[in-house]
C-alpha positions as CSV (number, residue, x, y, z in Angstrom):
1,M,0.0,0.0,0.0
2,K,2.6,2.5,1.1
3,F,6.3,3.1,0.8
4,L,8.1,5.1,3.5
5,R,10.4,8.0,2.3
6,K,13.6,8.1,4.3
7,T,16.0,11.0,4.3
8,K,18.1,9.8,7.3
9,Y,20.3,6.8,7.8
10,Y,20.8,6.0,4.1
11,D,23.0,7.9,1.7
12,G,20.4,9.9,-0.3
13,V,16.7,9.6,-0.3
14,V,15.5,6.0,-0.1
15,H,11.9,4.6,-0.2
16,E,11.3,1.5,1.9
17,W,8.7,-1.2,1.5
18,N,8.1,-3.0,4.8
19,L,6.2,-6.0,6.1
20,P,5.6,-7.3,9.6
21,S,8.6,-9.0,11.1
22,G,8.5,-12.7,11.6
23,F,5.1,-13.3,10.0
24,S,6.5,-12.6,6.5
25,C,9.8,-14.4,7.2
26,P,9.3,-18.1,6.5
27,F,13.0,-19.0,6.7
28,A,14.1,-17.0,9.7
29,L,15.8,-19.0,12.4
30,E,18.2,-17.2,14.7
31,C,16.4,-13.8,14.5
32,L,12.7,-15.0,14.4
33,V,10.5,-12.6,16.4
34,K,6.8,-12.1,15.8
35,V,4.9,-9.1,17.2
36,D,1.1,-9.5,17.7
37,R,-0.7,-7.1,15.4
38,V,-3.2,-6.0,18.1
39,T,-1.4,-6.3,21.5
40,G,2.2,-5.7,20.4
41,K,3.2,-8.7,22.5
42,F,6.6,-10.1,21.4
43,D,7.0,-13.8,20.6
44,N,10.7,-14.3,20.4
45,K,11.7,-17.7,19.0
46,S,15.5,-17.2,19.5
47,N,18.0,-16.2,22.0
48,A,20.8,-15.7,19.5
49,Y,19.7,-12.2,18.3
50,R,16.9,-9.7,18.7
51,C,15.3,-8.7,15.4
52,Y,16.0,-5.0,15.0
53,S,13.0,-4.4,12.8
54,A,10.7,-6.2,15.3
55,M,11.7,-3.8,18.0
56,Q,10.1,-1.0,16.0
57,E,6.8,-2.8,16.1
58,R,6.3,-2.0,19.7
59,F,4.7,1.2,18.3
60,P,1.1,0.6,17.1
61,A,1.3,2.8,14.1
62,V,4.4,1.0,12.8
63,R,2.7,-2.4,13.3
64,E,-0.4,-1.3,11.5
65,H,1.5,0.2,8.5
66,R,3.4,-3.0,8.0
67,W,0.3,-5.2,8.4
68,K,-1.7,-3.0,5.9
69,N,1.1,-3.6,3.3
70,F,1.0,-7.3,4.0
71,D,-2.8,-7.5,3.8
72,F,-2.7,-5.5,0.5
73,L,-0.2,-8.0,-1.0
74,R,-2.0,-11.1,0.1
75,G,-5.2,-9.6,-1.4
76,G,-3.4,-9.5,-4.8
77,G,-2.2,-5.9,-4.6
78,I,1.1,-4.8,-6.3
79,P,3.0,-1.9,-4.9
80,E,3.2,1.3,-7.1
81,I,6.7,2.5,-7.3
82,P,6.8,6.2,-6.2
83,K,7.4,8.4,-9.2
84,K,10.3,10.3,-7.7
85,A,12.0,7.2,-6.3
86,D,15.7,6.7,-7.2
87,A,16.4,4.0,-4.6
88,I,14.2,1.4,-2.9
89,R,15.1,-0.8,0.0
90,I,12.8,-3.8,-0.1
91,H,12.1,-5.0,3.4
92,M,13.8,-3.0,6.1
93,S,11.4,-5.3,7.9
94,G,10.0,-8.6,6.6
95,D,11.1,-10.8,3.8
96,F,10.1,-12.5,0.6
97,Y,7.3,-14.8,1.9
98,S,6.6,-16.8,-1.4
99,Q,8.0,-17.4,-4.8
100,E,5.2,-15.5,-6.4
101,Y,5.9,-12.5,-4.2
102,F,9.6,-12.6,-5.0
103,D,8.8,-12.9,-8.7
104,M,6.6,-9.8,-8.4
105,W,9.6,-7.8,-7.2
106,L,11.7,-9.1,-10.1
107,K,9.0,-7.8,-12.5
108,L,8.8,-4.4,-10.7
109,C,12.6,-4.0,-10.9
110,K,12.7,-4.9,-14.6
111,E,9.9,-2.4,-15.2
112,N,11.8,0.4,-13.4
113,P,15.4,0.0,-14.7
114,N,16.4,3.5,-13.6
115,V,15.6,2.7,-9.9
116,E,18.1,1.1,-7.6
117,F,16.6,-1.8,-5.6
118,W,18.2,-3.9,-2.8
119,A,17.1,-6.4,-0.2
120,Y,18.4,-8.7,2.4
121,T,16.8,-12.1,2.5
122,K,16.7,-15.5,4.3
123,S,14.4,-16.7,1.5
124,V,17.4,-17.9,-0.4
125,N,15.5,-20.7,-2.3
126,Y,13.3,-18.1,-4.1
127,W,16.5,-16.3,-5.2
128,V,18.2,-19.6,-6.3
129,N,15.1,-20.6,-8.3
130,R,15.5,-17.4,-10.4
131,I,19.3,-17.0,-10.1
132,N,19.7,-16.2,-13.8
133,D,16.8,-13.8,-13.9
134,I,17.9,-11.2,-11.4
135,P,17.9,-7.7,-13.0
136,E,21.1,-5.6,-12.8
137,N,19.3,-2.9,-10.8
138,L,18.5,-5.4,-7.9
139,V,21.2,-6.3,-5.4
140,L,20.3,-9.2,-3.1
141,T,22.1,-10.1,0.0
142,A,21.6,-13.5,1.7
143,S,21.3,-13.0,5.4
144,R,23.1,-15.7,7.4
145,G,21.3,-17.4,10.3
146,G,18.3,-18.8,8.4
147,K,17.0,-22.2,7.6
148,Q,18.7,-22.2,4.1
149,D,22.2,-21.1,4.8
150,D,23.6,-24.2,2.9
151,L,22.4,-22.6,-0.3
152,I,24.5,-19.5,0.3
153,E,27.8,-21.5,-0.1
154,K,26.4,-23.9,-2.7
155,H,25.5,-21.0,-5.1
156,N,28.2,-18.5,-4.0
157,L,25.6,-15.8,-3.0
158,K,26.5,-12.4,-1.8
159,N,25.9,-12.6,2.0
160,V,26.0,-10.8,5.3
161,E,26.9,-12.1,8.8
162,I,25.8,-10.5,12.0
163,I,28.7,-10.1,14.5
164,K,28.9,-9.1,18.1
165,K,32.2,-7.2,17.9
166,K,34.1,-5.5,15.1
167,E,37.1,-7.8,15.5
168,Y,34.9,-10.7,14.4
169,A,34.6,-9.3,10.9
170,K,37.5,-11.4,9.5
171,G,38.4,-8.9,6.9
172,R,34.9,-8.3,5.7
173,P,33.8,-4.6,5.6
174,I,31.2,-3.6,8.3
175,D,28.2,-1.9,6.8
176,E,26.8,1.0,8.8
177,K,24.3,2.7,6.5
178,D,23.5,0.0,3.9
179,Q,26.3,1.1,1.6
180,Q,27.7,-2.4,1.3
181,A,24.2,-3.9,0.8
182,R,23.8,-1.7,-2.3
183,I,27.0,-3.0,-4.0
184,P,26.9,-6.3,-5.9
185,N,29.1,-9.2,-5.0
186,I,30.6,-7.9,-1.7
187,N,30.2,-10.0,1.4
188,F,30.1,-8.0,4.6
189,C,29.1,-7.8,8.2
190,L,26.6,-6.0,10.3
191,L,27.1,-5.3,14.0
192,D,24.5,-6.7,16.3
193,N,22.5,-3.7,17.5
194,F,21.9,-5.2,20.8
195,A,25.3,-6.7,21.6
196,K,26.7,-5.7,24.9
């Protein structure tokens, strides 16, 4: 239904398309958190990490925005790319929840070749199923810690690893504002936002 226009955090103006954390993440494992749409109660399935995007869903307006997008899609809706969009982050929260939904984004990217798109995903199988059909203006990053991590190595996919401390990066760059996520073929790390 609605993109969010962001002028902070990212380099430049970025539009985000977001879905509810957990409920739209079929292959999440280490980070799986679901936040009840009505009560805001957290159902944390893991002790490894706290899902950063789920933490934002403690606010009712954030939850409702993401659920409205999810309802819109599941009702057959297709997002309308904002006319002035130069860059779109697909899923600051949520993930590709079906092959059909993943394919819809491939089509949108192909129809908007002058727009930069990028996404993190644990739905690696949907990517692998279309590995030869990814348009040049879409950069995907496999997010480690999901149920399909074996496909990352098998298909040599661009990937990210969450680390607790900078010294655990093992030579990979650490992304701070989604710069590395926007560059093809670079593996990188993210610092765990909640690490002590």
